[in-house]
N, C-alpha and C positions, 0 to 999 in steps of 0.2 A: 272563399278559399276553404279547402278541406281542413278540418280541425286536426292539427298535428301537435302532439305533446311528446315528442321524441325524448326531450330532456328528462322525463320522469324515470327512464330506465337507469341511466348512470347515477342519478341522484339517489334513488332508492337503494341501488346496489352499494354505493359509497357509504350510506348510512349503516347498512348491515355490516359491511367490512369494518367500519369504525367501531361498532359495538362489539364485534367478535372478541377482540383481545380482553375487554373488560369482563365479558362473560367467562372467558377461559381462566382469567386470573382468579375469579371467584370459585373456581372448581378445585377442591382439594382432593378429589378422587384420583386414584392412580390411573395412568394412561390406558392400561389394558382393560379398565372397566368400562370403556366407552362402547364397545361392541355389544349390542343388545339383541335378544331374540325379537321376533316380530311382535309388535304391541297391538296389532289389530285382533279382531275376534278369532281369526284363523289366518295362517300365512298363505300368501299367494306366491307360487314359484314360477319361474320362467327358465326354460332350458333352451337358449338359442331361438330356434324357430317354433318351438313347442311350448305350450303353456299347460299347466296341470289344473289350474283353478281359474275362477272368474268371479269378479265382484258381483256380477248379476245373480250368482247363487246366493250370496249373503243377503241381498236386498229383497228377495221376494219369492218368486214362484216355486222354487225347487228345493227349498230347505238348504241347510249348510252341508253341501256335498261337493266333491270334486267334479270337474267336467266329465270325467269318465262315468259318473253315476247320475248325470243330469239328463232327463228325458226331453232334450231339445237340442237343436243344432246351433252351436255357438262357435264362432270363429274368434280367435284372439290374435291380433296383430301385435307381435312382441316388439320390445325396444330394439332387439337385434335386427328385425326386419325393417323397422323404420330407419335405423342408422344406415343400413346397406343400400336401401332403395332411394333414400333422400327425397321423399315426397314433400311437396309444398302446398298441396290442395287436397280437399276431400276426395275429388275424382281420382287423383294419383294414389292416395292412400289405400283405397278399397279395391283397386282393380285386380288384386291378387285373389279375390274370391269370385267364383263364377256365378254365384247367386245374386251379386250386386251389380247394378248398372247405373250409369248417370241418368239423372232426370232433371232437365233444365239446370245445367252446370256451366254457365258462361265463365270465361276467363276474366279475372279481375273483379269478381263479384262473389257473394256467398253462394254456395252450391247445395244441391240436393241430390239424393240418390234414391233408387228403388231397390227393394229386397224382395226376391221371389216375384218380381213384377209389379209390386205395389209401392208407389212413392211414399216416402216418409213425410210426416207432418213436421215442419220446422219448429212448430210451437211445442210439440210434445214428444217427438220421436228421438231426441238426442239427450244424453245424460252427461253430467260432470260429477264423477265419483258417485254415481247412482242417483243424483238429484236432477230434476228436469231443468234443462238449460234452454235459453233462447238461441236457436241455431242460425239466426240471421247474422252470422259473423264469419269472418275468414278463419280458416283452420290454423291453429298454432300447436305444434307438436313438441316444442323444446322441453316443456315441463311434464310431458306425459310418459308414463312407464309402459303403457300399452293401450290399445284400443280394442274394445270387445263389441262383437256384433251378434245380437240375438236374431236369428233368422226364423221368421214365422210369428204367429200370433202372440202378442204380449199383453193380453187383457188382464191377467192376474198380476203380472209384473207392473203394469203401468196404468190400467184403467182405460181412459179415453185415448186411443192411439190407433194409427193406421195398422192394418193387419200384416204389413211386410215385416215389421220387427223393430229393433232398437239399436242405437249406436251409443256406447258408453265410453267416455274418455276417462282414464284412470291416471291420477297424478303420481309422479315420482315421490318416493318417501326419503326421509333423511338417511344419509349414508356418508361414509368418508370418501368424498369424491371432490376433485379439484381439476377441472378440465376446461380447456378453451378450444373452440373449433373455428377455423377460418375456411371460407369456401368461395368459389366462383363458378361460373358456367360458361358455355360456349358463346354466350351473348355479352359477356363482360360484366355480369352482375357481381355484387360484393356481399358477402355474408359473414357475420361474426356472431358467435354464441358463447356463453359462459355457463358452466354447471358447477356450482359450489355447494358442498354440504358437509355437515359435521354433527357429531354428538357433543354438545357443549358440556353436558353433565351425563351421568349414567341414566338420567330420566328425561332429558330434554334435548331434542335435536331439531335442526333446521336444514332446509335445502332451498337454494335460490337458482333459478334458471333465467337467463336474460339473453335476448337476441336482437340484432338489428340487421336489416336487409335492404339493399338498394338493388331493385330488380330491373334489368333491361328486358322489356317484354318481348315475347315471341311475336306477338301482334304489334304492328307499328303503332306508335303514339301511346303505348300502354306501359311505359316505364312507371314503376311504383316503388314505394318504400313502406316499411313497417317496423315497429319496435314492440318488443314483448318483454314482460317481466312476470315471473311467478314465484310464489313463496309457499313452501310446505313446512309445517311444524308438527312434531309429535311430542306429546307430554304424557309420560307415564306417572299419573298422579299418585296412585298406589298400586299394589300388586293386582288389584281388581279393577281399577278405573283408569281409562286412557282417554285422551282428548286429541283429535286430529283436525288441523286447520289447513285448508288449501285455498289459495286465492291467486288469480292471475289477471293481468290487464294487457290489452293490445290496442295499438292505434295504427291505422294504415291509411294509405291514400294512393289511388291510381285509377286511370280510366278503365272502364269495363267494356267488353266487346259484345255488340249485339249479335244474335244468331241469324243465320239464314232462314228463309221460309221457302216453301214450295212455290215454284213459278206457276201462277194461275191456279194454285191449289192442288196440282196434280203432278208436276214435273220437278225432279231433283236438279238443282243447278249443276251444270256439267263442267263449269270452269271456276268453281269456287276457290277462293284463296284462303289459306290458313294464316296468312300474315297481314292481310289488309283489314283495316278497321272500318267497317261499314258505317257510313254516315258521319265520318269524322269532321268536326268543326273546330277551328283553332280556339274558339271561345269556350269550348266544352271543358268544364272543370273536372277534376278527379272525383271519384266516389270515395268519400271518407267514412270509415267504420271504426268507432271506438267501442270496445267490448270489455266486460269484466265478468268473471265467474268466481263464486266463493262457495265453499262447502265447509260445514263444521259438524264433526261427528263425535259423540260421546258414547263410549262403550263401557258397560259395567258388567262384571262377571260375578253373579251371585254365588254360584257353585261351579263345579266342573261341567255341570250339565245345563245350567241356565244362564242366559246372557240377555242383556237389554242394550238397545242402541237408540239414541236420540239424535236426529240429524236435522240440519237446516241447510237450505240452499238458496242462493241468490244469483241471478243472471241478468245482466243489463247490457243492452246494445243500443247505440245511437248511430243511425245511418244518415249521412248526407248524400242523397242519391242525385247524381248529376250525369245525364246521358244525352248525347245527340243520338236519339234512338231510331234505328232503322226498323220500320214496321209498315206492312201493308202497302196498298197502292190506291187508297181512296181518292187522292188528288192527282194521280198520274193520268195523263191523257190516254194512255193505253188501256186504262180501266174505266174510261168514261162511259162506255156502253152499258156497263153493269153486268156484262157476261162473266167477268172475273170477280169473285168475292173480294171485297176491299181489304179483308184481314189476311191476305196472302200477298206475296210479291207478284208483280205483273208478269205475264207470259214472256215478255222480252227482257225481264230482269230489272225493270224500274221498281223503285221502292220510295216510300215517303220518309222524310226525316223530321223528327219531332224534338223540340226543345223540352226535355223532361227534367224537372227539378222538384225534389221532395226532401227538403232539409229537416233535420231534427226528428226523423222517424224513429221513435223510441219504443223498444220492446222490453218488457221486464217480466221475469218469472221469479216467483217466490214459493218455496215449498218447505214444509216441516213434516217430519216423519217420526213415528215411534214404533218400535217393533220389539217383540220378545221371542226369543228362541230357546228351546229346551228339549230335553229328552226324558222320557219316562216309560214305564212298562205297565201293561195290563196283563197280568199273568205271564204267559210265555211270549207275548207279542210286544215288541219295542216300538215306540213312537218317537218321531222328531217333529216338534210342533213349531210353527212360525205364525204369529199373529201380530197384527198391528193396525195402525191408522195413519192416514196422510191428509194433508190439506194443501191445496195448490191454487195459487192465484196468478193469473196472467193479465197484464194490461198492455194496451197499445195506444200511444199518443201520436197523432200525426197532424201536419199542417195541410190545408187544401193545396194540392200541388199545381204546378204549371205543366201542362201537357199540350203544347201548341205546335201545329204544323208550321214548318219553316221552309220547306222546299222538297224537291224530288231529285233523286240521283239514280244511278244504275250500278248493278253489281260489277260490271266490267270497267267502270271508270277508273283509270289509273290514278287520278286525283279527284277526290270528291269536291264538287263545286262548293264554294263558301256562301252560306246564307246568313241573313241577319237573324240574331236571336230574338226571341219573343220579348216584348217590353213588359210583360206581366210579371208579377211577383207572387210568391206563395203567401197564403193567409196565415192567421194566428193558429197556434197549436191547440188541439182539442182532444179529449178522450174519445177514442173510436171503439174500444173494446174493453170490457171487464169480464173475465171468465173465472169461475170458481169450480174446483173439483174437490169434493170431500169423499174419502173412501175408507172402508174397513175391509181388512183381508185376513184370511186364515188358510193355512195349508198344513196338512198332516201327512208325513211320510211314515207309512206303516210297514215294519219289517215282519212279514209273515213267516219267513224262514231265512236260511242262509242264501237262498237263490231267488226268492220272490219278494217284491216290494210293491206297495200300492201308494200312490199319491192322490190326495183328493183335497180340493180347496175351492174357494170362491172369493170374489171381491165385490163388495157392494159399493156402487158408484152413485153419487148424487151430483149432478151437473147443473150449474146455473150460469148462463152466458148472456150478456147484454151487449148489443152492437149499436153504435150511433153513427149518424151521418156527420159531415164536417161542420155542421152548425150546432151539434149537440143534441139533435132530435133522435129519440129512440127509434131504431129501425127494426130491431129483432130482440125478442126476449125468449130464450130457449131454456126450458126447465125439464129435467127428466131424471128418473132414478132407474137403475138397472143392476141386476145381480149377474155377474159373469162367472160361470163355473169353469173349472179345469180339473182334469183327472188324467192319471197315467198308471200303467202297469209295467213294471220292470222285471225282467228275468235275467239272472246272472248265472249261467251254468258253469262258468269258470271265472276266476279272478280277472283274467284279461279281457273278458267279453261281457258287455252289457247290451241287452236288447230291450226295446220299449215300444209301447203303443200309447199315444196320448190324444186327448181331445180337449179343445178349449174354445171359448167364445170371447168376442171382443166388441168394442164400440168405437166408432170413429165419427167425427163430425162431418155433416154433409157439406158439399162445396157450394160456392156462390155461382149463379148463372152468369156466363160471359155477357158482355155488353151487347153483342150482336145477336142475342137470342130474344125471343118475345117476352120472356120473364126476367129481363136484365136485372141483376142485383139480388134476386131472390136466393136465399140460402135454403138448400134442401134439408130435410130432416136427418138426424144422425143415422148411421148405418150399423146394422148388426152383422157381424162376421163370425164365421165358424172355421175351425181348422181340425183336421184329422191327420195325424202323422205317425209313421212307424219308422224306427231307426235302429241302428246297431253301432256300437263303438268298440273298437278292438285295439288294445295296447300291444303292439307288435313286440315292444320291449320297453325299457324305462325311458327311452328317448324318442320313440316313434309311435304316433297314434293315427288310426284310420277311423273315419266315421262316415256313415251313409244314412240317408233318410229318404223316405217316400212321403209326399205330403199332398194335401188337397185343401185349398183355401177358397172360400166363397163369400161373397157379399153382394148386395144389390149393385147393379151396373148404373153408373152415372154418365150421361152423355147428352150431347145436343142432338135431339131427334128431329129429322126433317119432317116438316108438316106444311100445311097451307096457310099459316099465319103470315102476316106482312113481312116479318123478319125471316121467315123460311125455316126457323128452328125454334124449338123449345127445350130448355134444359130440364131433364127428367131423371128419375130413378125408376128403371123398369127392367125386369128380367134379372139375371144373375151373372156376375163375372166370376168365373171359376178358373183357378190356376192349379193345375195338377203337375207335379214334377218329381224328379229324382235327382239327388245331388250326392256327390262323393267328395270327401276332403281328406287329405293326408298332410301331416306336418311333423317335422322332427328330423332326427339324424338317421339317415339310411345306412351309411357306413361310417367308419372312423373319420373319413375325410369329406363326406357328402351330407349336406343339410338340404332339405327340400320342403317346399310347400306346393301342393298340387290340388286343383279343384276342378270339378266338372258339374254342369247343371243342364238338365234337359227339362223343359217346361212347356206344357200345353196350356196357353192362356186364351180362353174363349169367352165370348158373351153369348148367352142363350136366352131365348124367350123375350127378346127386346121389342118385338113388333116391327123391327126394321131388318128385313132379310139380308140386305147388303152388308150389315155390320156383324153378321154371324158366319160361322164356318171357317174362320181363319184366326190367326193370332191377333191379339189386341195391340194397340199402338205401343211402340217402344219396349217390347218384350221379346228379344231374340230367343228363338226356340232352343238353340244350342250355344253354350258358352264354356270355354275352358281357360284355365290360367295355371301356369307352371313357373316356379322360380327356384333356381338351384344355386347352391354355394359350395364350390369344390375347392378344398385346400390342397394345393399341389404338393405331393409328397417329396419332391426333389427341390423345392424352393421354400425354405423356412419362412413362415409368416405371410406367404403370398397365396391368395385365393382368387379363383375365377368365378364370376357371377353371371347368370344368364336367365332370361325369362322368355316366355311365349304366351301370347294372348290371342284367343280366337272368339269371334262372335259370328253367328249365322246372320242371314239377311234380316233386316229389322223393319217392321211395318211402320209407315209414316202417315197413313190416312185411315180413318175408321172403317172404310170399306175394304181395306186390305189391298187395294189396287196399286198402291205406290209403296215401294220398299227401297231402303238403301242397301247396297251390296254387303255381303259378308266380308270379313277382313281377318288377316293374320298380322300381328305386330310382334317384333322381336326386340328384346332389350338385352343389354350386356353390361359388364362392369368388372372392376378389379378391386381388391382390398389388400393392402400391405401393412402388416403390423410389425413394428420394430421398437427399439429403445434408443434414446439419445440422451447421453449423460445420466443414465439410470432412470430416465422417465419414459413411460410408454408413449408411443406415437403411432397413430393409425391414419393411413391415407386411403381414401375411397374415391373411386371413379365410377360413375353410373352413366350409361348412355341409353336413353329412352328412344324407341323407334329407330333402331340402328340403320335400317334400310330406307328411312325417310318415306314410308308408305303413307299415301293419302287414304283416309277412311273417315266415315261419319260415326262418331262415338255415341250420339244422342239424338233421338227424335222426340224428345219429351215436350211437355206443355207447361205453360204458366198462365194462370188466370183464364184458362180456356183456349188460349192461342197456342199454336204448334210452331216449333222451331227446330232447326237442324244445326248441330254444332260439329265442326270437323275436329278430328283428333289432332294432338299436338305433333308438329314436325320433330325431326331429330333434335334432341337436346342433350348435351353432356354436362354433368355437374361434377366438380372436383372439390373435395374437402380434406382438411387435415385436422385431426383431433390430437391435442397434446396434453399430457398429464402434468399439471404444475407441481 
């Protein structure tokens, strides 16, 4: 059975509420003294759909500067956007930014995305309050104040990381808040959430968020449940020293949905269902995921110019993976001739069903960081310096899994035949990976004049990674050191306008060869990436920002190259994968009644000099050339408290095969909603209705890959969510 510890949420919450009166009784300070200024190094503000600052600035590459003065494209998804759109998954959260696309994002399972066409590494591409988290977990947003997305190379920010960028989840801070939210959806799901916070004394505050959800899945047989609890605590030790603690825990259980595959490796399924669970077997157990994330930050202000921050992060995920997995056609009679590759569905829609069980799959990330920021002058030139060091350790413990063929079904089966499960059982747990990254970094922002600035910095990275087979035998020992430079020039001819040109380099780990290639299991060397970007940021007014960027990212191309080996393919790094694009983003209040986020991205993603002519001259897989996203919030002037919400998403045709011969069609999707704010008995009450995919349009949202295998995932059908938030 899936490990469910739902009772932890009410128990922990009850303990906190029981302790609260005692803490309040010990506080002799007057009531009005509870409201404090921000106790972080610098405040972060959010005005509806617009954000002025980002935690990513504080932690690394760009010095302590507002978003307007940052030489990088950063999108901040504010709490107001999260509340209005009511997302429940990573895929739903990020679809408001045209530079972000799904990349193997199955329903009911942890998901991944790509930024500017490059998939993120789940091991290093996601942050919890700036600290590296294990992203093999379901998304929980109840305790988050905002989500920040750095688009483009994050080598100085993160060290060894994919070139697409970073996603950072930022926790809510203590505040005087007492809210309960109840919700449901058009499938009858039930949702409850609680947000409680206070300043117990003038120097100590806490905030608790808790949630429980019983989901009736859009896909049949995928009903699920989850429970979430988070705690944030701020302690102002002295006028110069502060301590910030954030921790959360979530447990969930539900069946995950297998993706479709191309028929015969070349044809898109023409009658795919968005609600049928491929391969469903009644003995299939839910996927259980237990996850926790913790960050601890100590800030010390030496002077008004010099600050120190010591940080520690811990992220732990345990996955009980149980899937009746629909994959390939190796055992299907229609593929017996060998004309169809066994790692695709058969031309007639046949697919094999596997009993896959991998319990106690444990991923753990631990990181410590020390940084010093300060300002000084050399003559008439001012400097802002940020120096520091990090140490990061990741471990993976796994049991030898069960992955056994049990039968063959067809995508058109109204009811999947029932097969007997495998009698085999998983083996004992063993350490599969130990990875260390140790880094030193420094960045100097030089103010040459009122209009010109130069940023120059570098991160020295020392990587040591050891991988083992399921018996504990060392398979790979990777050691390397690399210095990753970054530089930018900023020109600010007016207060409202910042323009910049930046250059950076990054390092990403090579991927493992798929099992169906001649070098099965071989991990390729780390990849060196480069990015050149030019951009402009314009503050139309205090509530509306526009930013635009032109970028070029390149790194060696990794792919399964056709050859004359017995397998027919060898996984190699050859040539360059180059992504060149233009993106424009707008966020904020356009008029007194209209708030808006709008995003557009045009990208040319090509592979060059690969030695395989068929793989060149077209877009690479799962990178639509054109994407747009618009979301609007209009408060009706004639109806107090009532707002109309609406969105539009577009993606051009999306390549599904390396030779570019097969593509899924372009799509338009429209969303709508309402928000009504009122008071009941002197307490604020807000109703929210969101309707995704209003016209119930069928579309393919994802042609990404996992482990070298390609999948197709359809977009979600029409779904309405209704919630009510009441101030206690």
